[in-house]
MARKE-306374 format. One line per 5 residues: number of its first residue (from 1); their letters; for each residue x, y, z of C-alpha. Coordinates in steps of 0.25 Angstrom, whole numbers. Layout:
BEGIN
NUM	a	X,Y,Z  ...
This chain:
BEGIN
1	mlqrq	0,0,0  11,10,4  18,6,-9  5,10,-17  4,23,-10
6	wkgiq	18,26,-13  16,24,-27  4,32,-27  12,44,-21  23,42,-31
11	sltrq	13,42,-42  6,55,-37  20,62,-36  22,60,-50  10,67,-54
16	piihl	12,81,-61  2,88,-53  9,84,-40  22,90,-46  15,103,-50
21	ialaa	8,104,-36  22,102,-29  29,112,-38  18,122,-35  19,119,-20
26	vvyal	34,121,-20  32,135,-27  22,140,-17  30,135,-5  43,141,-11
31	yapst	37,155,-15  26,156,-4  34,168,2  33,176,-11  18,177,-9
36	qvgff	21,186,3  31,195,-5  26,209,-9  30,218,-21  44,223,-23
41	nddpt	55,226,-33  48,229,-47  34,225,-42  28,238,-38  34,249,-47
46	ghfsw	40,241,-58  28,231,-61  15,235,-54  16,250,-55  20,249,-69
51	mehrs	8,240,-73  -2,248,-66  -2,259,-76  -4,250,-88  -16,243,-93
56	llrlf	-16,228,-98  -15,233,-112  -3,242,-110  5,231,-103  5,225,-117
61	tsasg	8,237,-125  19,244,-117  29,242,-106  33,256,-105  40,259,-91
66	ypfyr	43,244,-89  56,237,-95  49,224,-100  36,220,-107  29,210,-99
71	pltfv	14,213,-100  8,199,-96  14,199,-82  9,213,-79  -5,209,-84
76	lwkal	-5,198,-74  -1,207,-63  -12,217,-67  -22,206,-67  -17,201,-53
81	yallg	-18,215,-47  -32,217,-53  -36,203,-46  -30,206,-33  -33,221,-33
86	ryepl	-19,225,-28  -5,221,-28  -6,209,-19  8,203,-17  3,189,-15
91	gfhll	-5,188,-28  7,194,-36  17,184,-30  8,172,-31  7,174,-46
96	nvlfh	22,172,-46  21,160,-38  10,154,-46  18,156,-59  30,149,-53
101	alnca	22,137,-49  16,136,-63  30,137,-69  34,126,-60  23,117,-66
106	lvwml	27,121,-80  42,118,-77  37,104,-72  29,103,-85  41,107,-94
111	gyalt	50,97,-87  40,86,-89  38,90,-104  53,89,-106  56,76,-99
116	reksy	42,69,-95  48,67,-81  40,72,-70  51,72,-60  60,81,-68
121	allag	48,90,-70  46,91,-55  60,93,-52  61,105,-63  48,111,-57
126	llfac	54,111,-43  67,117,-47  59,128,-54  50,130,-43  62,132,-33
131	fpfsy	72,139,-43  79,148,-34  80,161,-43  64,161,-45  62,167,-32
136	eavgy	61,181,-38  52,177,-50  42,170,-40  44,179,-28  44,193,-34
141	agalf	30,197,-40  37,206,-51  44,193,-57  31,187,-62  36,189,-76
146	hplvt	45,177,-74  36,166,-69  25,171,-79  34,170,-91  40,157,-87
151	flilv	26,151,-85  22,156,-99  35,151,-106  34,137,-99  19,136,-104
156	tllly	24,140,-118  34,129,-118  25,118,-112  13,122,-122  23,121,-134
161	heskq	28,108,-129  13,103,-128  10,108,-141  21,100,-147  16,87,-140
166	rnstv	2,89,-144  4,96,-157  -6,107,-152  -7,120,-159  -15,125,-147
171	llgsa	-4,122,-137  6,129,-147  -2,141,-148  -4,141,-133  11,141,-131
176	hltlv	12,153,-140  2,160,-132  10,158,-119  22,163,-126  15,176,-129
181	lavft	11,177,-114  26,174,-110  32,185,-119  22,195,-113  26,191,-99
186	henga	41,192,-100  52,193,-111  57,179,-107  44,173,-114  51,176,-127
191	iapll	61,165,-125  51,154,-124  53,151,-139  67,148,-136  63,138,-125
196	ilawe	54,131,-135  64,131,-145  74,124,-135  64,114,-131  61,111,-146
201	tlaws	76,110,-150  78,100,-139  66,91,-144  72,93,-158  86,88,-154
206	ggqpf	79,76,-148  74,72,-161  60,79,-161  56,88,-173  58,103,-171
211	nrral	44,110,-169  45,122,-177  33,128,-169  43,131,-158  48,142,-167
216	tffle	35,149,-167  36,154,-153  47,163,-157  36,172,-163  31,177,-149
221	svlff	45,180,-144  49,188,-157  36,196,-157  37,199,-142  52,203,-143
226	glwli	47,213,-154  36,218,-145  45,219,-133  55,228,-142  44,238,-145
231	mprsp	36,238,-132  38,251,-124  45,248,-111  57,253,-102  70,250,-108
236	lddsl	79,240,-101  92,242,-108  99,249,-119  104,236,-125  96,223,-128
241	lqpls	107,213,-124  115,214,-111  130,215,-111  138,202,-109  142,205,-95
246	smwis	127,206,-91  123,194,-99  134,186,-91  128,191,-77  114,186,-82
251	alhff	119,173,-87  126,170,-75  114,172,-66  105,164,-75  116,153,-75
256	qaivh	115,153,-60  100,151,-61  102,140,-71  112,132,-62  106,137,-49
261	pvapl	106,123,-42  122,123,-42  124,139,-43  126,140,-28  138,131,-29
266	avsla	145,143,-36  145,151,-24  153,142,-16  162,138,-28  165,152,-30
271	arwgm	169,155,-15  177,142,-14  185,143,-27  186,158,-28  179,159,-41
276	greva	169,169,-47  154,166,-45  152,166,-60  163,155,-62  157,147,-50
281	llavg	143,148,-55  147,144,-69  155,132,-64  144,126,-55  133,129,-65
286	lvglg	140,122,-77  144,110,-68  129,110,-63  124,110,-78  134,100,-82
291	avyll	129,90,-71  115,92,-76  119,90,-90  127,77,-86  115,72,-79
296	ahlsr	106,76,-91  116,69,-101  117,56,-93  102,55,-92  99,59,-107
301	lrglf	93,73,-103  102,82,-111  91,88,-119  84,92,-106  96,98,-100
306	vltlv	99,106,-113  85,111,-114  83,115,-100  96,122,-100  93,129,-113
311	lallt	79,133,-107  87,139,-95  97,147,-103  86,152,-113  78,158,-102
316	alpav	90,165,-96  94,171,-110  85,183,-110  89,188,-97  104,186,-100
321	lfleg	103,193,-113  94,205,-110  94,208,-95  105,215,-87  114,205,-79
326	ayvsg	112,213,-66  97,212,-68  97,197,-70  106,195,-58  96,202,-49
331	sprly	83,196,-55  82,181,-52  68,181,-57  74,181,-71  79,166,-69
336	yltav	64,161,-67  62,156,-82  76,150,-82  72,142,-70  64,133,-79
341	gtsll	75,128,-87  84,128,-75  75,119,-67  73,110,-79  88,109,-81
346	wgtag	91,105,-66  79,96,-66  87,88,-78  98,85,-68  87,78,-59
351	lgmvr	81,70,-70  95,66,-75  98,60,-62  85,53,-61  87,47,-75
356	lvqnr	101,42,-73  97,33,-62  83,28,-68  88,14,-71  98,13,-60
361	srwlk	97,6,-47  86,10,-37  97,15,-27  104,24,-37  90,29,-42
366	ygtyl	85,32,-28  98,38,-24  98,47,-36  84,51,-33  88,55,-19
371	vlavl	100,63,-23  92,70,-33  81,73,-23  91,79,-13  97,88,-23
376	vlall	84,93,-28  79,96,-14  92,103,-10  91,112,-22  77,115,-20
381	rfdvd	79,118,-6  90,127,-10  81,134,-20  70,135,-10  78,142,1
386	fvlcr	84,152,-10  70,156,-14  64,157,-1  76,166,4  74,175,-8
391	qgfyl	59,177,-5  63,182,9  68,194,2  55,197,-4  48,196,9
396	rvtel	57,206,15  55,215,4  40,213,6  41,217,21  48,230,16
401	mhmis	37,233,6  26,231,17  33,241,26  34,251,15  19,250,12
406	daata	15,250,27  23,263,29  16,269,17  3,265,22  6,271,36
411	appdk	12,284,32  4,297,31  -2,298,17  2,312,15  17,309,17
416	elvyi	27,305,7  33,291,9  48,290,9  55,277,11  70,278,15
421	nlply	80,267,12  70,256,7  78,243,4  81,241,-10  84,226,-9
426	fssag	83,215,1  95,205,0  102,194,7  113,203,11  118,204,26
431	eeqet	112,195,36  103,188,27  114,183,18  115,171,28  100,167,27
436	cpnpf	98,171,12  111,170,4  111,169,-11  118,155,-14  119,158,-29
441	pygps	131,166,-35  122,177,-40  109,183,-39  102,192,-29  97,189,-15
446	galaf	86,198,-12  74,207,-17  74,221,-23  63,229,-15  63,242,-22
451	pqyas	69,245,-36  74,259,-37  64,263,-48  52,258,-39  42,267,-32
456	vsdfi	39,264,-17  25,269,-19  23,256,-28  28,247,-17  19,253,-7
461	avhgg	7,252,-15  8,237,-20  10,233,-5  -3,239,-1  2,253,3
466	pkrpa	-4,266,-1  -1,272,-15  7,284,-11  20,291,-15  33,285,-8
471	mgvta	47,285,-11  60,278,-6  73,285,-4  87,281,0  94,288,12
476	aafap	108,283,11  112,290,24  105,280,32  114,269,26  103,258,27
481	gwety	112,247,22  103,242,11  101,247,-4  89,257,-4  78,261,-13
486	gqevs	76,276,-17  84,288,-21  94,293,-10  90,304,-1  98,313,9
491	leqvr	95,313,24  89,327,22  79,321,13  76,310,23  74,320,34
496	rflse	64,328,25  57,314,22  56,312,37  51,326,40  41,328,29
501	d	37,315,24
């Protein structure tokens, strides 16, 4: 009877719906703290205040005053605001968490479509759910562009795959429709045709006929690129391509994201042997990728290794070519789409280990399974701790925002509001370095509270405070010990604020 029950449990755990529920549970447990986070960074002024003065139609016809053309995300935010009746942080952050959970399910489906292996699909989904650098894309409301475009790109890939399997024109047309939505969400949507072409090329190299319909997806990307060039918007840079020095910085950070399971070893390697972190990261990263390739080669998974690595590299390409290295290094949300290929890539190592011992003795097989389980759990525990620690910065910023809003509510309405030496950034410097260190060679550890261009009034309003004039200034004479927000003022001006305002 016990044996029958055990077989029933094993059969249940192999069901796809159980895998998807488990992934959703992991996402919610990991990102539950983000549902308590408020609005910060670009949220109030850069996004919400900008979109308030634009109709739905104007979002699609002009991006003046904004450096990118991403109307669909703003449409979602407008709809959510209309539904909630205000800027409710819980609702806006749940949207990010929801799309992250959906993307985990889609990564599972993509992994299963590539291998027909449910265990591989589950492993890839778990690695994606806990990908360490996704904490900003999921925990920061203003980063919705990244989970949303990833969702639409993954749906496009899967619809295209199913259209081939079923020879369905309807599914092919649906894939084109989701690609249109993707390019109107984020510029990265335009690389979906390259991902389709990479998948199609792998199938062709395996002896399958090349499907020329894959080339039709370049139409949307070309048309969107033309629209993007003529669309009114704030200029990003005088040049289209970044200089090589900037590309190198961006490439190094994306390489760290791709080899993240072994990247922390570069810190100790650099310290022990006195080498630069760039050299140490490249060394441990290439050795790690070499080990995955060896497992893939021995288990006849070379095609899967190549495809997943190409997916990771292609999704990194736009940021490396067109964004400043300093911007990339401070924006881990940019690695969110790359996490798809990265998770599938490292999942290949697990599948390779399993396949190598399939026809071996029972002891070797179960011993390998045990080693694999320990390695996966250790990696996931490391990733979970990293993500939870980074969300702590967002909670600290939220406390500051509530203090600012409460002060504005309590202050006499006829007085001007002046905030002195507001923190610009919350980081792991000082005593927190011991409790929340950055184990990776590169990348930020903290949260930007106030961009210098932002208006304090917008931060007060979105956190439930009154809509009233307010300003932030820096009084360097007080030597607060942290970077501050606002233009510098003298002590005489501070005295005037105290006596008059």
